[in-house]
FIVODREN-283034 format. One record per residue (C-alpha): residue in one letter; x, y, z. Coordinates in nm, 2 decimals, decimal comma, padded with zeros to 4 digits, always signed. Layout:
N
- a;X;Y;Z
...
This chain:
643
- m;-01,11;-01,21;-00,54
- t;-01,13;-00,94;-00,27
- i;-01,40;-00,68;-00,23
- l;-01,15;-00,41;-00,30
- e;-01,06;-00,58;-00,64
- e;-01,43;-00,59;-00,73
- v;-01,49;-00,22;-00,63
- l;-01,19;-00,09;-00,81
- s;-01,28;-00,30;-01,12
- a;-01,63;-00,13;-01,11
- c;-01,46;+00,21;-01,07
- v;-01,24;+00,16;-01,38
- c;-01,55;+00,06;-01,59
- l;-01,75;+00,35;-01,46
- a;-01,46;+00,60;-01,53
- e;-01,48;+00,48;-01,89
- r;-01,86;+00,52;-01,90
- a;-01,84;+00,86;-01,75
- g;-01,59;+00,96;-02,02
- h;-01,84;+00,84;-02,28
- v;-02,12;+01,07;-02,15
- i;-01,88;+01,36;-02,10
- r;-01,77;+01,33;-02,47
- e;-02,14;+01,32;-02,57
- v;-02,19;+01,66;-02,41
- q;-01,87;+01,79;-02,59
- r;-02,00;+01,65;-02,92
- d;-02,32;+01,84;-02,88
- r;-02,12;+02,16;-02,81
- e;-01,91;+02,10;-03,12
- g;-02,24;+02,07;-03,31
- g;-02,35;+02,41;-03,20
- a;-02,56;+02,33;-02,89
- a;-02,52;+02,56;-02,58
- l;-02,36;+02,40;-02,28
- q;-02,60;+02,38;-01,98
- a;-02,39;+02,52;-01,70
- e;-02,43;+02,74;-01,39
- l;-02,20;+02,87;-01,11
- k;-02,26;+02,74;-00,76
- d;-02,08;+03,06;-00,63
- a;-02,13;+03,35;-00,87
- s;-01,79;+03,50;-00,75
- d;-01,58;+03,19;-00,82
- e;-01,54;+03,05;-01,17
- r;-01,40;+02,73;-01,01
- t;-01,75;+02,64;-00,90
- y;-01,90;+02,57;-01,24
- l;-02,16;+02,29;-01,25
- t;-02,25;+02,15;-01,59
- c;-02,48;+01,88;-01,74
- a;-02,16;+01,68;-01,80
- d;-02,10;+01,68;-01,42
- q;-02,45;+01,56;-01,34
- r;-02,46;+01,30;-01,62
- a;-02,12;+01,15;-01,52
- q;-02,20;+01,14;-01,15
- k;-02,53;+00,97;-01,22
- v;-02,36;+00,70;-01,43
- i;-02,10;+00,64;-01,16
- v;-02,32;+00,65;-00,85
- d;-02,60;+00,44;-01,01
- g;-02,34;+00,19;-01,13
- l;-02,18;+00,16;-00,78
- r;-02,51;+00,13;-00,60
- g;-02,63;-00,12;-00,85
- a;-02,33;-00,35;-00,79
- f;-02,28;-00,27;-00,42
- p;-02,61;-00,14;-00,26
- a;-02,46;-00,07;+00,08
- i;-02,15;+00,11;-00,04
- s;-02,06;+00,45;+00,11
- i;-02,02;+00,72;-00,16
- v;-01,91;+01,09;-00,12
- g;-01,96;+01,28;-00,45
- e;-01,89;+01,63;-00,54
- e;-02,24;+01,69;-00,68
- d;-02,56;+01,66;-00,50
- e;-02,71;+01,32;-00,59
- e;-03,06;+01,46;-00,56
- d;-02,99;+01,75;-00,80
- a;-03,07;+01,67;-01,16
- s;-03,16;+02,03;-01,26
- l;-02,94;+02,02;-01,57
- i;-03,02;+01,67;-01,69
- e;-03,40;+01,65;-01,66
- g;-03,53;+01,40;-01,91
- w;-03,18;+01,26;-01,99
- v;-03,16;+00,88;-01,99
- a;-02,82;+00,72;-01,95
- p;-02,71;+00,47;-02,22
- d;-02,74;+00,10;-02,14
- f;-02,38;+00,00;-02,09
- g;-02,45;-00,35;-01,97
- a;-02,30;-00,53;-01,67
- l;-01,99;-00,41;-01,50
- d;-01,68;-00,63;-01,53
- l;-01,59;-00,69;-01,17
- a;-01,28;-00,88;-01,26
- r;-01,14;-00,59;-01,47
- c;-00,84;-00,54;-01,23
- s;-00,75;-00,91;-01,18
- e;-00,41;-00,87;-01,36
- l;-00,32;-00,57;-01,14
- f;-00,39;-00,77;-00,82
- a;-00,21;-01,07;-00,95
- r;+00,12;-00,89;-00,95
- e;+00,39;-01,01;-00,72
- r;+00,57;-00,72;-00,55
- a;+00,79;-00,67;-00,25
- d;+00,55;-00,41;-00,11
- k;+00,24;-00,62;-00,18
- e;-00,06;-00,54;+00,04
- d;-00,30;-00,80;+00,18
- y;-00,66;-00,67;+00,13
- s;-00,83;-01,01;+00,21
- w;-00,95;-00,87;+00,54
- v;-01,14;-00,57;+00,39
- e;-01,52;-00,57;+00,40
- l;-01,75;-00,34;+00,21
- a;-01,83;-00,15;+00,53
- d;-01,46;-00,05;+00,55
- l;-01,48;+00,13;+00,21
- t;-01,58;+00,48;+00,11
- v;-01,57;+00,59;-00,25
- f;-01,50;+00,95;-00,34
- v;-01,63;+01,07;-00,68
- d;-01,54;+01,38;-00,88
- p;-01,73;+01,33;-01,21
- v;-01,55;+01,61;-01,39
- d;-01,24;+01,74;-01,22
- g;-01,15;+02,06;-01,40
- t;-01,50;+02,18;-01,48
- r;-01,38;+02,53;-01,53
- e;-01,14;+02,41;-01,79
- f;-01,42;+02,21;-01,95
- v;-01,64;+02,51;-01,97
- q;-01,36;+02,73;-02,11
- g;-01,27;+02,47;-02,38
- r;-00,95;+02,33;-02,23
- v;-01,10;+01,99;-02,22
- e;-00,76;+01,81;-02,21
- a;-00,73;+01,92;-01,85
- c;-01,05;+01,74;-01,74
- q;-01,05;+01,40;-01,56
- t;-01,30;+01,18;-01,39
- l;-01,17;+01,08;-01,04
- i;-01,30;+00,78;-00,85
- g;-01,11;+00,70;-00,53
- v;-01,15;+00,42;-00,27
- a;-01,05;+00,48;+00,09
- i;-01,02;+00,20;+00,35
- r;-01,11;+00,34;+00,70
- g;-01,01;+00,69;+00,58
- k;-00,69;+00,59;+00,40
- p;-00,68;+00,62;+00,02
- c;-00,58;+00,28;-00,12
- a;-00,71;+00,25;-00,48
- g;-00,85;+00,47;-00,75
- a;-00,92;+00,53;-01,12
- i;-00,84;+00,85;-01,32
- g;-01,04;+00,87;-01,64
- l;-00,92;+01,10;-01,92
- p;-01,22;+01,15;-02,15
- f;-01,04;+01,35;-02,42
- h;-00,72;+01,15;-02,47
- t;-00,63;+00,87;-02,69
- a;-00,35;+00,64;-02,82
- h;-00,20;+00,58;-02,47
- q;-00,05;+00,93;-02,45
- v;-00,15;+01,20;-02,20
- d;-00,09;+01,48;-02,45
- n;-00,24;+01,30;-02,75
- v;-00,57;+01,50;-02,79
- p;-00,75;+01,46;-03,12
- t;-00,95;+01,70;-03,32
- p;-01,24;+01,72;-03,28
- r;-01,20;+01,66;-02,91
- s;-01,51;+01,44;-02,89
- a;-01,34;+01,19;-03,12
- a;-01,11;+01,08;-02,85
- e;-01,11;+00,72;-02,73
- g;-01,06;+00,81;-02,37
- l;-00,80;+00,66;-02,13
- v;-00,81;+00,53;-01,77
- a;-00,52;+00,50;-01,53
- y;-00,59;+00,30;-01,22
- g;-00,40;+00,14;-00,94
- a;-00,38;+00,02;-00,58
- v;-00,13;+00,07;-00,30
- g;+00,09;-00,23;-00,29
- y;+00,03;-00,32;-00,66
- g;+00,14;-00,01;-00,86
- i;-00,06;+00,15;-01,14
- a;-00,19;+00,02;-01,47
- g;-00,40;+00,13;-01,76
- d;-00,33;+00,36;-02,04
- v;-00,09;+00,62;-01,90
- a;+00,28;+00,58;-01,97
- p;+00,57;+00,77;-01,81
- t;+00,74;+01,04;-02,01
- a;+01,04;+00,92;-02,21
- t;+01,26;+01,20;-02,08
- p;+01,19;+01,29;-01,71
- p;+01,34;+01,63;-01,61
- e;+01,67;+01,64;-01,43
- d;+01,59;+01,97;-01,25
- l;+01,32;+02,01;-00,99
- r;+00,99;+02,08;-01,16
- l;+00,66;+02,18;-01,01
- a;+00,30;+02,15;-01,14
- f;+00,08;+02,44;-01,04
- s;-00,22;+02,63;-01,15
- a;-00,20;+02,87;-01,44
- s;-00,34;+03,15;-01,22
- n;-00,31;+03,21;-00,85
- k;-00,47;+03,47;-00,62
- d;-00,35;+03,33;-00,29
- a;-00,04;+03,49;-00,14
- t;+00,01;+03,18;+00,08
- l;+00,07;+02,97;-00,22
- d;+00,32;+03,22;-00,36
- d;+00,51;+03,17;-00,04
- v;+00,49;+02,79;-00,07
- i;+00,62;+02,80;-00,43
- a;+00,92;+03,00;-00,31
- a;+00,99;+02,75;-00,03
- i;+00,96;+02,46;-00,27
- g;+01,23;+02,61;-00,48
- a;+01,16;+02,45;-00,82
- q;+01,37;+02,54;-01,12
- d;+01,07;+02,52;-01,35
- i;+00,69;+02,54;-01,31
- l;+00,45;+02,36;-01,54
- k;+00,12;+02,54;-01,56
- a;-00,17;+02,29;-01,53
- g;-00,54;+02,33;-01,46
- g;-00,74;+02,08;-01,27
- c;-00,63;+01,89;-00,96
- g;-00,61;+01,55;-01,13
- y;-00,43;+01,70;-01,42
- k;-00,15;+01,83;-01,20
- i;-00,11;+01,50;-01,02
- l;-00,13;+01,32;-01,35
- r;+00,20;+01,50;-01,44
- v;+00,35;+01,35;-01,12
- l;+00,24;+01,00;-01,23
- t;+00,39;+01,05;-01,57
- e;+00,71;+01,17;-01,41
- e;+00,70;+01,51;-01,60
- v;+00,73;+01,68;-01,26
- q;+00,85;+01,56;-00,92
- v;+00,62;+01,79;-00,71
- a;+00,27;+01,93;-00,75
- l;+00,08;+02,19;-00,54
- l;-00,30;+02,22;-00,53
- n;-00,50;+02,53;-00,44
- l;-00,65;+02,58;-00,09
- a;-01,00;+02,51;-00,20
- t;-00,97;+02,14;-00,31
- s;-01,18;+01,87;-00,16
- l;-01,15;+01,50;-00,07
- w;-01,30;+01,39;-00,40
- d;-01,00;+01,57;-00,57
- t;-00,74;+01,39;-00,36
- c;-00,87;+01,03;-00,29
- a;-00,80;+00,87;-00,62
- t;-00,50;+01,08;-00,69
- s;-00,34;+01,01;-00,35
- a;-00,39;+00,64;-00,39
- l;-00,22;+00,63;-00,73
- v;+00,07;+00,85;-00,62
- a;+00,12;+00,62;-00,31
- a;+00,09;+00,31;-00,54
- q;+00,38;+00,46;-00,74
- g;+00,60;+00,53;-00,43
- g;+00,51;+00,90;-00,38
- k;+00,34;+01,09;-00,10
- v;+00,05;+01,33;-00,06
- t;+00,00;+01,53;+00,26
- t;-00,12;+01,87;+00,38
- l;+00,13;+02,16;+00,37
- h;+00,20;+02,08;+00,73
- g;+00,29;+01,73;+00,65
- n;-00,01;+01,56;+00,80
- p;-00,19;+01,27;+00,62
- i;-00,52;+01,36;+00,46
- e;-00,79;+01,14;+00,61
- h;-01,07;+01,06;+00,36
- t;-01,38;+00,99;+00,57
- a;-01,76;+01,04;+00,51
- h;-01,79;+01,27;+00,81
- g;-01,65;+01,61;+00,89
- t;-01,54;+01,87;+00,64
- t;-01,46;+01,77;+00,29
- t;-01,24;+02,07;+00,21
- n;-00,86;+02,04;+00,22
- r;-00,82;+02,36;+00,41
- f;-00,46;+02,31;+00,49
- g;-00,34;+02,27;+00,13
- v;-00,21;+01,97;-00,06
- v;+00,15;+01,90;-00,16
- i;+00,24;+01,59;-00,37
- t;+00,58;+01,45;-00,44
- s;+00,69;+01,16;-00,66
- a;+00,91;+00,87;-00,58
- k;+01,19;+01,05;-00,75
- y;+01,15;+01,38;-00,56
- e;+01,41;+01,30;-00,30
- a;+01,69;+01,22;-00,55
- v;+01,63;+01,55;-00,74
- a;+01,54;+01,79;-00,46
- r;+01,80;+01,64;-00,21
- r;+01,54;+01,63;+00,07
- t;+01,25;+01,41;+00,16
- h;+00,88;+01,49;+00,15
- d;+00,89;+01,52;+00,53
- d;+01,18;+01,77;+00,51
- l;+00,99;+01,97;+00,25
- c;+00,69;+01,99;+00,48
- k;+00,90;+02,10;+00,78
- a;+01,02;+02,39;+00,56
- l;+00,66;+02,47;+00,45
- k;+00,53;+02,45;+00,81
- a;+00,78;+02,72;+00,91
- v;+00,65;+02,96;+00,64
- p;+00,45;+03,22;+00,84
- s;+00,15;+03,23;+00,61
- v;+00,13;+02,85;+00,61
- h;+00,15;+02,85;+00,99
- a;-00,12;+03,11;+01,00
- l;-00,37;+02,87;+00,84
- l;-00,41;+02,71;+01,18
- a;-00,53;+03,04;+01,33
- k;-00,76;+03,10;+01,03
- h;-00,94;+02,77;+01,04
- l;-00,89;+02,64;+01,40
- s;-00,85;+02,95;+01,62
- v;-00,51;+02,83;+01,72
- d;-00,26;+03,06;+01,88
- v;+00,02;+03,07;+01,63
- s;+00,26;+03,29;+01,83
- v;+00,47;+02,97;+01,88
- p;+00,52;+02,66;+01,66
- q;+00,23;+02,43;+01,70
- a;+00,20;+02,05;+01,72
- c;-00,06;+02,06;+01,45
- d;-00,03;+01,69;+01,37
- l;-00,16;+01,61;+01,72
- v;-00,46;+01,84;+01,74
- r;-00,68;+01,60;+01,55
- d;-00,93;+01,35;+01,66
- i;-00,86;+00,98;+01,60
- t;-01,02;+01,00;+01,25
- g;-00,78;+01,28;+01,15
- v;-01,03;+01,57;+01,18
- y;-00,88;+01,88;+01,33
- y;-01,02;+02,01;+01,66
- t;-01,15;+02,37;+01,65
- a;-01,19;+02,60;+01,94
- d;-01,57;+02,53;+01,93
- d;-01,50;+02,16;+01,94
- w;-01,30;+02,20;+02,26
- s;-01,58;+02,43;+02,40
- r;-01,85;+02,17;+02,34
- m;-01,64;+01,88;+02,48
- l;-01,53;+02,07;+02,80
- a;-01,83;+02,30;+02,87
- g;-02,11;+02,14;+02,68
- k;-02,17;+02,45;+02,47
- p;-02,00;+02,67;+02,21
- g;-01,83;+03,00;+02,27
- c;-01,64;+02,91;+02,59
- v;-01,30;+02,88;+02,41
- a;-01,18;+03,17;+02,20
- a;-00,85;+03,01;+02,10
- y;-00,61;+02,73;+02,19
- s;-00,25;+02,64;+02,17
- a;-00,08;+02,30;+02,14
- a;+00,28;+02,43;+02,15
- d;+00,54;+02,20;+01,99
- g;+00,76;+02,25;+02,29
- e;+00,49;+02,08;+02,51
- a;+00,44;+01,78;+02,28
- e;+00,60;+01,44;+02,28
- r;+00,61;+01,18;+02,01
- y;+00,70;+00,86;+02,18
- k;+00,73;+00,52;+02,01
- q;+00,39;+00,40;+02,12
- s;+00,19;+00,72;+02,18
- y;+00,19;+01,09;+02,09
- a;+00,08;+01,35;+02,34
- c;+00,06;+01,73;+02,39
- r;-00,06;+01,99;+02,64
- i;-00,34;+02,21;+02,50
- r;-00,39;+02,55;+02,66
- f;-00,71;+02,75;+02,62
- t;-00,80;+03,12;+02,60
- p;-01,15;+03,15;+02,74
- g;-01,42;+03,32;+02,53
- e;-01,57;+03,65;+02,64
- g;-01,74;+03,61;+02,98
- a;-01,65;+03,24;+02,99
- a;-01,36;+03,25;+03,24
- g;-01,36;+02,93;+03,45
- a;-01,61;+02,75;+03,22
- v;-01,33;+02,53;+03,09
- p;-01,00;+02,42;+03,24
- e;-00,69;+02,63;+03,16
- s;-00,54;+02,32;+02,99
- v;-00,58;+01,95;+02,91
- f;-00,34;+01,67;+02,83
- y;-00,42;+01,50;+02,50
- k;-00,29;+01,15;+02,44
- r;-00,34;+01,02;+02,08
- v;-00,25;+00,67;+01,96
- v;-00,33;+00,62;+01,59
- l;-00,12;+00,31;+01,53
- r;-00,09;+00,33;+01,15
- d;+00,06;+00,68;+01,18
- m;+00,34;+00,55;+01,41
- p;+00,64;+00,38;+01,25
- y;+00,72;+00,17;+01,56
- a;+00,36;+00,02;+01,55
- v;+00,38;-00,04;+01,18
- s;+00,70;-00,23;+01,23
- k;+00,54;-00,44;+01,51
- a;+00,25;-00,52;+01,29
- k;+00,49;-00,68;+01,04
- k;+00,75;-00,84;+01,26
- t;+00,58;-00,92;+01,59
- p;+00,20;-00,89;+01,55
- f;+00,13;-01,06;+01,88
- k;+00,30;-00,76;+02,05
- l;+00,07;-00,52;+01,86
- t;-00,23;-00,71;+01,98
- r;-00,10;-00,68;+02,33
- d;-00,05;-00,30;+02,29
- i;-00,40;-00,25;+02,15
- h;-00,55;-00,44;+02,45
- s;-00,34;-00,22;+02,68
- c;-00,47;+00,10;+02,52
- k;-00,82;-00,03;+02,55
- v;-00,77;-00,12;+02,92
- e;-00,63;+00,23;+02,98
- a;-00,92;+00,40;+02,81
- d;-01,20;+00,19;+02,96
- f;-01,05;+00,19;+03,31
- l;-00,99;+00,57;+03,33
- h;-01,33;+00,64;+03,19
- h;-01,50;+00,42;+03,45
- d;-01,69;+00,57;+03,74
- a;-01,50;+00,35;+03,99
- v;-01,18;+00,54;+03,92
- r;-01,34;+00,87;+03,99
- r;-01,47;+00,73;+04,32
- y;-01,12;+00,60;+04,41
- s;-00,98;+00,95;+04,34
- e;-01,24;+01,12;+04,56
- t;-01,23;+00,88;+04,85
- a;-00,85;+00,83;+04,85
- q;-00,78;+01,20;+04,80
- v;-00,54;+01,10;+04,52
- t;-00,56;+01,31;+04,20
- v;-00,60;+01,09;+03,89
- a;-00,57;+01,23;+03,54
- l;-00,93;+01,15;+03,46
- p;-01,06;+01,19;+03,10
- f;-01,29;+01,46;+02,99
- a;-01,35;+01,26;+02,67
- v;-01,24;+00,92;+02,53
- q;-01,24;+00,81;+02,17
- q;-01,15;+00,46;+02,06
- d;-01,19;+00,24;+01,75
- v;-01,06;-00,12;+01,80
- y;-01,04;-00,34;+01,50
- a;-01,00;-00,72;+01,51
- r;-00,95;-00,72;+01,14
- h;-00,63;-00,53;+01,04
- q;-00,55;-00,43;+01,39
- i;-00,30;-00,15;+01,28
- d;-00,61;+00,06;+01,21
- s;-00,70;+00,07;+01,58
- r;-00,68;+00,41;+01,74
- f;-00,74;+00,59;+02,07
- g;-00,77;+00,94;+02,20
- l;-00,78;+01,05;+02,56
- i;-00,84;+01,41;+02,67
- l;-00,72;+01,41;+03,03
- k;-00,70;+01,63;+03,33
- d;-00,37;+01,82;+03,31
- l;-00,12;+01,79;+03,60
- r;+00,08;+02,09;+03,52
- k;+00,37;+02,26;+03,69
- e;+00,18;+02,59;+03,73
- e;-00,04;+02,41;+03,98
- g;+00,26;+02,27;+04,16
- w;+00,27;+01,92;+04,00
- a;+00,61;+01,77;+03,92
- q;+00,77;+01,43;+03,84
- a;+01,09;+01,29;+04,00
- a;+01,34;+01,05;+03,85
- h;+01,43;+00,94;+04,21
- l;+01,18;+00,96;+04,49
- d;+01,26;+01,12;+04,83
- d;+01,12;+00,98;+05,15
- a;+00,81;+01,19;+05,14
- q;+00,74;+01,11;+04,78
- l;+00,80;+00,74;+04,83
- t;+00,57;+00,73;+05,14
- a;+00,30;+00,91;+04,94
- t;+00,33;+00,67;+04,65
- i;+00,31;+00,36;+04,87
- r;+00,01;+00,50;+05,06
- a;-00,17;+00,58;+04,73
- l;-00,10;+00,23;+04,59
- a;-00,20;+00,06;+04,92
- y;-00,54;+00,25;+04,91
- f;-00,57;+00,16;+04,54
- h;-00,52;-00,21;+04,62
- a;-00,76;-00,19;+04,91
- f;-01,03;+00,00;+04,71
- f;-01,03;-00,25;+04,43
- w;-00,98;-00,55;+04,66
- a;-01,16;-00,85;+04,50
- g;-01,04;-01,10;+04,76
- e;-01,17;-01,18;+05,11
- r;-01,26;-00,89;+05,33
- e;-01,44;-00,83;+05,66
- g;-01,77;-00,65;+05,65
- a;-01,97;-00,51;+05,36
- d;-01,79;-00,36;+05,06
- p;-01,93;+00,00;+04,99
- h;-01,80;+00,00;+04,64
- g;-01,85;-00,37;+04,55
- e;-02,10;-00,31;+04,27
- v;-01,89;-00,05;+04,09
- k;-01,57;-00,26;+04,13
- e;-01,75;-00,57;+03,99
- a;-01,83;-00,36;+03,68
- v;-01,48;-00,24;+03,64
- a;-01,34;-00,60;+03,66
- g;-01,43;-00,66;+03,30
- k;-01,25;-00,35;+03,18
- v;-00,89;-00,46;+03,29
- w;-00,66;-00,75;+03,21
- p;-00,80;-01,06;+03,38
- v;-00,43;-01,14;+03,46
- a;-00,22;-00,84;+03,55
- t;+00,12;-00,75;+03,41
- y;+00,29;-00,87;+03,08
- w;+00,47;-01,16;+03,26
- d;+00,22;-01,44;+03,23
- l;+00,27;-01,69;+02,94
- k;-00,04;-01,59;+02,75
- k;+00,11;-01,24;+02,68
- q;+00,45;-01,38;+02,57
- p;+00,55;-01,55;+02,24
- a;+00,41;-01,90;+02,23
- e;+00,76;-02,04;+02,16
- q;+00,93;-01,86;+02,44
- v;+00,93;-02,15;+02,69
- d;+01,06;-02,39;+02,43
- q;+01,35;-02,16;+02,36
- l;+01,46;-02,15;+02,72
- p;+01,72;-02,44;+02,70
- a;+01,89;-02,30;+02,39
- k;+01,89;-01,94;+02,52
- w;+02,03;-02,05;+02,85
- e;+02,31;-02,24;+02,68
- k;+02,39;-01,93;+02,48
- e;+02,41;-01,72;+02,79
- r;+02,61;-01,99;+02,98
- a;+02,87;-02,00;+02,71
- a;+02,89;-01,62;+02,69
- f;+02,97;-01,60;+03,06
- a;+03,19;-01,91;+03,09
- g;+03,43;-01,87;+03,38
- a;+03,23;-01,59;+03,54
- f;+03,00;-01,81;+03,75
- r;+03,08;-01,82;+04,12
- d;+02,97;-02,18;+04,17
- e;+02,92;-02,49;+03,98
- e;+02,54;-02,48;+04,01
- a;+02,51;-02,15;+03,82
- g;+02,70;-02,29;+03,53
- d;+02,48;-02,60;+03,52
- a;+02,37;-02,69;+03,16
- t;+02,04;-02,82;+03,30
- v;+01,91;-02,49;+03,43
- g;+01,74;-02,40;+03,10
- p;+01,55;-02,73;+03,06
- r;+01,45;-02,71;+03,43
- l;+01,32;-02,36;+03,39
- a;+01,12;-02,47;+03,09
- a;+00,98;-02,76;+03,28
- l;+00,87;-02,54;+03,57
- a;+00,73;-02,25;+03,37
- a;+00,37;-02,37;+03,34
- g;+00,35;-02,45;+03,71
- l;+00,50;-02,12;+03,82
- n;+00,27;-01,93;+03,58
- a;-00,03;-02,10;+03,74
- e;+00,09;-02,03;+04,09
- v;+00,18;-01,67;+04,04
- h;-00,08;-01,56;+03,79
- g;-00,37;-01,79;+03,85
- c;-00,40;-01,90;+03,48
- d;-00,26;-02,16;+03,24
- a;-00,04;-02,09;+02,94
- e;-00,35;-02,01;+02,73
- g;-00,48;-01,76;+02,99
- a;-00,76;-01,98;+03,12
- p;-00,82;-01,94;+03,50
- s;-00,65;-02,19;+03,73
- e;-00,69;-02,00;+04,05
- t;-00,65;-02,16;+04,38
- a;-00,85;-02,06;+04,69
- e;-00,54;-01,90;+04,83
- y;-00,49;-01,70;+04,51
- r;-00,84;-01,57;+04,51
- k;-00,81;-01,46;+04,87
- y;-00,56;-01,18;+04,77
- k;-00,69;-01,08;+04,43
- t;-00,70;-00,71;+04,35
- v;-00,64;-00,46;+04,07
- i;-00,28;-00,33;+04,05
- h;-00,11;-00,04;+03,88
- g;+00,02;-00,15;+03,54
- d;+00,36;+00,02;+03,55
- a;+00,44;+00,17;+03,89
- k;+00,76;+00,35;+03,81
- p;+00,85;+00,71;+03,92
- a;+00,77;+00,86;+03,58
- n;+00,41;+00,76;+03,62
- f;+00,35;+00,95;+03,94
- f;+00,31;+01,33;+03,99
- f;+00,37;+01,50;+04,32
- r;+00,30;+01,84;+04,47
- r;+00,36;+01,96;+04,82
- g;+00,06;+02,00;+05,05
- d;+00,02;+02,18;+05,38
- g;+00,25;+01,97;+05,58
């Protein structure tokens, strides 16, 4: 049994127990008792806090901490605030059934996920004890849920939705009195589907149907609704209740207000994904669920079901492209991040590696060490690239008042979050050894550029290097696809005369060879005459790079590659039969001979055996140095100097 199975089992049990104490409060109301409630924000009726919220959260949090003392929990209500439940004692529910979800995780599915690698430290649980508190206060209790979601390293993966006031396995079966309900729980995990007491509607709509709030005061959401283009709108209060309508296939798309939080979307996102749907911001970005940073979903939330594409005739991503083009949606970037929205923005890239958006003040603190030096910034889509193995963009800054020159005019931001990149996800499934190699390369790049030795090389060689202002990296040995890197680099931009060249002229080629020669000399680890002025620094950097340079040594290639040489040679020889100029080239023994020589050649050229262990000769060590990893024209910038 995995730790995720145990935690989700606990969440399901606790959702049921929360439903019990919520119904107790409702039973007291039905008996004439006044509801203990207050507004956190007197101007917003969506901010109600009731004794039901505090009782339910206490049951859930205490239950989770009792079973998993070190677990990370983010709850809607303040754990220390018991102002509305002083003197209340929770019922004794007994032990949690940590095998409750065993049948769910025993399912065999084509999209089955392996969670055996997950540890408790990887998990964060998000708790909304009473989602739809306003509806609860106003008596529309059928729109209330308990939401308990589990995120792995920021990604929602499992969750439970408790329905305190429903019964008989039907979402709309609400008894009278309401407190007589049995309560239902729907739960699930990505890769295993959903289970529990919620069944799909018998007659799903054929036209596009949207679930949205009964009332709306935000013009931006009016614009979004128009862009969605639904033929029918189902009015539903509460975040979970809207998404529940997606899970029961009563609607294909749902839209949440602009004030929801991560505890509203963790459990619901996991269940939607488990059923084949998708949840993102209005701009189409994934919503990272982490215990740090803001908990508010400031850029909206749009949800589509697995059946959305067939009905709407466009994908979720296509929908978000349309929403991103809506002026009021685009303007959210300026409102919350101080982004220049006069041009389309690469908003998916202006996030740190955990998914938190960078604000103008974030840039100011990183680049100037204090706030106020950046008034606004722009990451224009036209200056962004989304390559197979990395995403990058140029970020231009508008200085704050009196702060001209305090920060550079622009930086170049390289972001590699592997699980967001389809090519990397494919590698993880088909050729995991290549993903391991890519991760090591990203780490080498980050560590090397960030090292003081590279700055010294740049200064002494008078070669400009795109040195980093800041580096972020999380490297995971378990489930490597979660590894991620962010490099904020010096920008070599055309306004300062920098340019690339597909083909180098004599001057460019000479400059490149000179720069590389000095690079090899500066990092020379072999024999040299006299003292080495940078020896100590270079010794430190040696542990930051590949011990064996290039991707050509056997350790970095598939283990079976040498064994396949005879068969591959025979295939090529047959394909080019008659094209060889001499008998030797068509010799059938070439493949086996290459295989026999491979290990020796590897040792001679790379100074290591097939497992990467050093086998250096004295002659090899004499000429050892650090080399450029990919010295092609695209990786060099040039500008004309004075002669």
